[in-house]
Z-matrix of the N, CA and C atoms (Angstrom, degrees):
N
C 1 1.451
C 2 1.526 1 111.20
N 3 1.331 2 116.56 1 -44.21
C 4 1.467 3 119.95 2 -179.53
C 5 1.528 4 111.52 3 -66.32
N 6 1.310 5 115.61 4 -32.75
C 7 1.463 6 119.54 5 177.90
C 8 1.529 7 110.04 6 -64.67
N 9 1.319 8 118.07 7 -43.07
C 10 1.465 9 121.44 8 178.37
C 11 1.525 10 111.07 9 -65.40
N 12 1.299 11 116.58 10 -41.03
C 13 1.468 12 120.67 11 178.34
C 14 1.523 13 110.51 12 -64.19
N 15 1.319 14 117.12 13 -43.49
C 16 1.465 15 121.70 14 177.38
C 17 1.524 16 110.62 15 -62.55
N 18 1.330 17 117.08 16 -43.35
C 19 1.468 18 121.15 17 -179.85
C 20 1.524 19 110.63 18 -63.45
N 21 1.310 20 116.97 19 -42.48
C 22 1.452 21 120.96 20 179.31
C 23 1.528 22 110.95 21 -63.06
N 24 1.307 23 116.74 22 -45.17
C 25 1.471 24 120.48 23 177.50
C 26 1.521 25 111.60 24 -62.83
N 27 1.310 26 116.88 25 -39.84
C 28 1.454 27 121.52 26 179.06
C 29 1.529 28 110.55 27 -61.61
N 30 1.333 29 116.76 28 -47.59
C 31 1.465 30 120.06 29 -179.20
C 32 1.523 31 111.80 30 -66.88
N 33 1.312 32 118.30 31 -36.84
C 34 1.463 33 120.99 32 177.34
C 35 1.531 34 109.95 33 -63.75
N 36 1.309 35 117.29 34 -46.20
C 37 1.467 36 120.27 35 178.39
C 38 1.519 37 111.97 36 -66.02
N 39 1.320 38 115.78 37 -39.83
C 40 1.463 39 120.46 38 179.34
C 41 1.528 40 110.51 39 -59.48
N 42 1.332 41 117.81 40 -49.96
C 43 1.462 42 120.69 41 -179.07
C 44 1.520 43 111.68 42 -70.24
N 45 1.311 44 117.37 43 -29.97
C 46 1.466 45 119.74 44 175.45
C 47 1.527 46 110.54 45 -64.02
N 48 1.336 47 116.92 46 -44.31
C 49 1.464 48 119.76 47 179.79
C 50 1.519 49 111.66 48 -69.85
N 51 1.309 50 118.18 49 -33.00
C 52 1.470 51 120.66 50 175.19
C 53 1.530 52 109.24 51 -65.06
N 54 1.336 53 116.31 52 -44.67
C 55 1.459 54 120.14 53 177.32
C 56 1.532 55 110.44 54 -60.84
N 57 1.301 56 117.55 55 -43.69
C 58 1.457 57 121.71 56 179.90
C 59 1.532 58 111.32 57 -62.48
N 60 1.318 59 116.48 58 -41.94
C 61 1.461 60 121.03 59 178.11
C 62 1.526 61 110.88 60 -63.51
N 63 1.332 62 117.91 61 -46.49
C 64 1.463 63 121.14 62 -179.04
C 65 1.530 64 111.13 63 -65.99
N 66 1.328 65 116.43 64 -38.15
C 67 1.459 66 119.58 65 177.88
C 68 1.526 67 110.71 66 -64.00
N 69 1.318 68 117.60 67 -43.75
C 70 1.464 69 120.13 68 179.92
C 71 1.531 70 110.84 69 -67.55
N 72 1.320 71 117.82 70 -36.65
C 73 1.461 72 121.17 71 176.78
C 74 1.526 73 110.44 72 -64.10
N 75 1.330 74 116.48 73 -44.78
C 76 1.460 75 120.26 74 177.50
C 77 1.522 76 110.87 75 -60.90
N 78 1.312 77 117.55 76 -43.25
C 79 1.463 78 121.14 77 179.94
C 80 1.524 79 110.81 78 -61.69
N 81 1.324 80 117.46 79 -43.48
C 82 1.470 81 120.61 80 179.80
C 83 1.519 82 110.89 81 -63.83
N 84 1.326 83 117.50 82 -43.65
C 85 1.464 84 120.29 83 179.10
C 86 1.523 85 110.86 84 -65.73
N 87 1.320 86 116.95 85 -41.43
C 88 1.455 87 120.64 86 177.88
C 89 1.524 88 110.60 87 -60.53
N 90 1.317 89 116.20 88 -46.14
C 91 1.453 90 120.62 89 179.64
C 92 1.512 91 110.93 90 -61.96
N 93 1.330 92 117.95 91 -43.20
C 94 1.458 93 121.55 92 -177.22
C 95 1.526 94 111.58 93 -66.60
N 96 1.336 95 117.45 94 -47.88
C 97 1.456 96 119.87 95 -173.21
C 98 1.519 97 114.25 96 -79.84
N 99 1.318 98 118.22 97 -29.08
C 100 1.448 99 119.29 98 -175.10
C 101 1.515 100 114.18 99 -100.80
N 102 1.310 101 118.79 100 -14.73
C 103 1.452 102 120.96 101 -178.65
C 104 1.521 103 112.58 102 -120.07
N 105 1.313 104 117.66 103 12.83
C 106 1.458 105 122.48 104 179.79
C 107 1.516 106 107.74 105 -84.15
N 108 1.304 107 117.98 106 108.53
C 109 1.458 108 123.02 107 -173.53
C 110 1.524 109 111.33 108 -89.99
N 111 1.341 110 115.60 109 160.61
C 112 1.459 111 120.25 110 179.72
C 113 1.520 112 111.58 111 -64.04
N 114 1.310 113 117.58 112 -37.81
C 115 1.462 114 119.08 113 -178.75
C 116 1.517 115 110.91 114 -65.72
N 117 1.325 116 116.57 115 -36.64
C 118 1.460 117 119.28 116 176.40
C 119 1.518 118 110.28 117 -63.99
N 120 1.338 119 116.09 118 -41.54
C 121 1.464 120 119.82 119 177.52
C 122 1.519 121 110.37 120 -63.74
N 123 1.337 122 116.38 121 -40.63
C 124 1.458 123 119.07 122 178.59
C 125 1.519 124 111.16 123 -63.30
N 126 1.332 125 117.53 124 -44.76
C 127 1.470 126 120.31 125 -179.72
C 128 1.522 127 110.71 126 -61.56
N 129 1.330 128 116.50 127 -37.58
C 130 1.457 129 119.88 128 178.01
C 131 1.534 130 110.12 129 -66.05
N 132 1.333 131 116.91 130 -44.57
C 133 1.461 132 119.83 131 179.62
C 134 1.519 133 111.33 132 -67.00
N 135 1.327 134 117.15 133 -38.51
C 136 1.463 135 120.71 134 -179.87
C 137 1.528 136 110.42 135 -63.11
N 138 1.327 137 117.28 136 -36.06
C 139 1.458 138 119.32 137 178.83
C 140 1.527 139 111.27 138 -70.21
N 141 1.347 140 116.70 139 -25.37
C 142 1.464 141 119.45 140 179.38
C 143 1.523 142 112.19 141 -83.61
N 144 1.341 143 116.87 142 -36.67
C 145 1.462 144 119.96 143 -179.25
C 146 1.521 145 108.47 144 -69.88
N 147 1.291 146 115.97 145 125.99
C 148 1.450 147 121.14 146 179.03
C 149 1.519 148 113.94 147 89.85
N 150 1.313 149 117.96 148 -8.95
C 151 1.463 150 118.37 149 177.17
C 152 1.521 151 108.94 150 -77.47
N 153 1.296 152 116.09 151 156.04
C 154 1.457 153 120.74 152 -175.22
C 155 1.520 154 112.72 153 -69.23
N 156 1.335 155 117.39 154 -27.97
C 157 1.453 156 119.14 155 -171.89
C 158 1.514 157 114.28 156 -91.10
N 159 1.331 158 118.91 157 -11.29
C 160 1.461 159 116.30 158 -169.91
C 161 1.521 160 112.16 159 -134.19
N 162 1.301 161 117.47 160 -109.90
C 163 1.459 162 123.56 161 -170.74
C 164 1.523 163 109.59 162 -89.89
N 165 1.334 164 116.02 163 132.27
C 166 1.453 165 120.48 164 -178.03
C 167 1.522 166 112.92 165 -102.46
N 168 1.340 167 116.84 166 -20.83
C 169 1.459 168 119.52 167 -174.12
C 170 1.530 169 109.58 168 -145.02
N 171 1.322 170 117.00 169 155.04
C 172 1.465 171 121.69 170 179.03
C 173 1.525 172 111.59 171 -63.96
N 174 1.320 173 117.45 172 -28.30
C 175 1.461 174 120.91 173 -179.20
C 176 1.516 175 113.31 174 -68.56
N 177 1.318 176 117.95 175 -12.72
C 178 1.457 177 121.29 176 -179.45
C 179 1.523 178 113.11 177 -85.87
N 180 1.340 179 117.56 178 -7.06
C 181 1.459 180 119.69 179 179.14
C 182 1.527 181 109.62 180 -119.09
N 183 1.321 182 115.81 181 153.61
C 184 1.455 183 123.41 182 -179.01
C 185 1.524 184 106.99 183 -115.39
N 186 1.332 185 117.17 184 110.41
C 187 1.457 186 121.24 185 -175.60
C 188 1.526 187 109.66 186 -101.15
N 189 1.326 188 114.87 187 126.96
C 190 1.457 189 123.02 188 -179.66
C 191 1.521 190 108.77 189 -121.26
N 192 1.312 191 116.08 190 141.60
C 193 1.460 192 120.93 191 173.51
C 194 1.523 193 107.93 192 -138.12
N 195 1.334 194 115.55 193 170.66
C 196 1.454 195 120.75 194 -175.35
C 197 1.527 196 109.44 195 -127.75
N 198 1.306 197 115.40 196 140.37
C 199 1.455 198 122.17 197 174.70
C 200 1.522 199 108.42 198 -78.96
N 201 1.326 200 116.43 199 127.75
C 202 1.464 201 120.40 200 179.82
C 203 1.523 202 110.14 201 -63.89
N 204 1.323 203 116.13 202 150.67
C 205 1.464 204 120.77 203 -178.03
C 206 1.522 205 112.64 204 -62.71
N 207 1.306 206 117.99 205 -28.88
C 208 1.463 207 120.54 206 -179.97
C 209 1.527 208 112.92 207 -78.25
N 210 1.322 209 117.78 208 -4.14
C 211 1.469 210 121.94 209 -175.10
C 212 1.530 211 113.40 210 -111.85
N 213 1.329 212 118.40 211 25.64
C 214 1.467 213 120.51 212 -175.25
C 215 1.530 214 113.90 213 -83.82
N 216 1.316 215 118.53 214 -8.58
C 217 1.462 216 119.41 215 174.91
C 218 1.525 217 108.67 216 -66.82
N 219 1.343 218 117.06 217 141.22
C 220 1.473 219 119.33 218 -175.84
C 221 1.525 220 114.63 219 -54.93
N 222 1.337 221 117.77 220 -33.76
C 223 1.466 222 119.16 221 -178.87
C 224 1.521 223 112.76 222 -77.42
N 225 1.330 224 118.05 223 -11.63
C 226 1.469 225 121.31 224 -179.95
C 227 1.528 226 114.01 225 -97.80
N 228 1.327 227 117.16 226 -13.05
C 229 1.469 228 120.21 227 -173.87
C 230 1.525 229 111.99 228 -68.30
N 231 1.328 230 116.77 229 -49.61
C 232 1.468 231 119.50 230 -177.61
C 233 1.532 232 112.45 231 -62.87
N 234 1.353 233 119.87 232 -46.44
C 235 1.475 234 118.08 233 176.47
C 236 1.533 235 113.36 234 -61.96
N 237 1.331 236 117.01 235 -34.77
C 238 1.468 237 119.74 236 178.16
C 239 1.529 238 110.73 237 -66.64
N 240 1.330 239 116.16 238 -40.53
C 241 1.467 240 119.84 239 177.43
C 242 1.528 241 110.60 240 -65.48
N 243 1.313 242 117.50 241 -43.15
C 244 1.466 243 120.49 242 179.35
C 245 1.531 244 111.28 243 -63.08
N 246 1.339 245 117.12 244 -37.75
C 247 1.460 246 120.72 245 177.44
C 248 1.526 247 111.04 246 -65.42
N 249 1.325 248 116.20 247 -41.38
C 250 1.472 249 120.16 248 177.67
C 251 1.523 250 110.86 249 -62.97
N 252 1.325 251 117.29 250 -44.44
C 253 1.471 252 120.74 251 178.45
C 254 1.521 253 110.91 252 -62.45
N 255 1.325 254 116.77 253 -38.98
C 256 1.463 255 120.66 254 179.00
C 257 1.534 256 111.04 255 -66.83
N 258 1.346 257 116.73 256 -43.82
C 259 1.467 258 120.08 257 -179.63
C 260 1.522 259 111.99 258 -65.90
N 261 1.333 260 116.51 259 -38.62
C 262 1.466 261 119.74 260 179.40
C 263 1.524 262 112.40 261 -81.97
N 264 1.319 263 116.87 262 -14.02
C 265 1.461 264 123.28 263 -178.53
C 266 1.527 265 111.80 264 56.32
N 267 1.323 266 114.96 265 49.25
C 268 1.464 267 122.22 266 175.54
C 269 1.522 268 108.26 267 -127.07
N 270 1.333 269 115.94 268 162.62
C 271 1.460 270 120.47 269 -179.57
C 272 1.515 271 112.30 270 -87.63
N 273 1.328 272 117.61 271 -26.39
C 274 1.463 273 120.90 272 -177.98
C 275 1.528 274 109.99 273 -152.48
N 276 1.326 275 114.71 274 160.33
C 277 1.461 276 122.38 275 172.67
C 278 1.516 277 107.51 276 -110.42
N 279 1.303 278 116.63 277 145.85
C 280 1.456 279 119.87 278 176.60
C 281 1.526 280 111.57 279 -79.45
N 282 1.332 281 116.95 280 -30.18
C 283 1.460 282 121.27 281 179.60
C 284 1.520 283 108.62 282 -148.48
N 285 1.322 284 116.07 283 129.99
C 286 1.464 285 121.96 284 178.10
C 287 1.526 286 106.94 285 -121.61
N 288 1.311 287 116.43 286 108.28
C 289 1.452 288 121.62 287 -175.01
C 290 1.522 289 111.31 288 -84.36
N 291 1.308 290 114.94 289 140.22
C 292 1.458 291 121.76 290 174.84
C 293 1.524 292 106.49 291 -128.89
N 294 1.323 293 116.23 292 96.16
C 295 1.459 294 120.85 293 -175.82
C 296 1.519 295 109.98 294 -106.17
N 297 1.331 296 115.36 295 137.74
C 298 1.457 297 120.85 296 175.43
C 299 1.520 298 106.93 297 -115.87
N 300 1.334 299 116.15 298 121.87
C 301 1.456 300 120.72 299 179.52
C 302 1.522 301 109.46 300 -83.73
N 303 1.292 302 114.86 301 132.18
C 304 1.469 303 120.29 302 -179.94
C 305 1.510 304 109.64 303 -108.15
């Protein structure tokens, strides 16, 4: 009887910790993908450019950005691109995506 009780408790704790691990992993991924701002990405890239261990020049990296769905009108594209360039503090983008969700 005690063996069955111990086994049941073990499996309950085991699945609880698996659930806790998966929940924390999901939270970390959610935080990373949905709250990662362009300025944070720029600060990370700026710290790499010119450092001795990594990137020495802007030409060694490929910078991509995306046009927001609310900015697809022709008169909104150029200001949106200029805002992105200003936020990233770069002179040009290598790729500017314009995706329309259907």
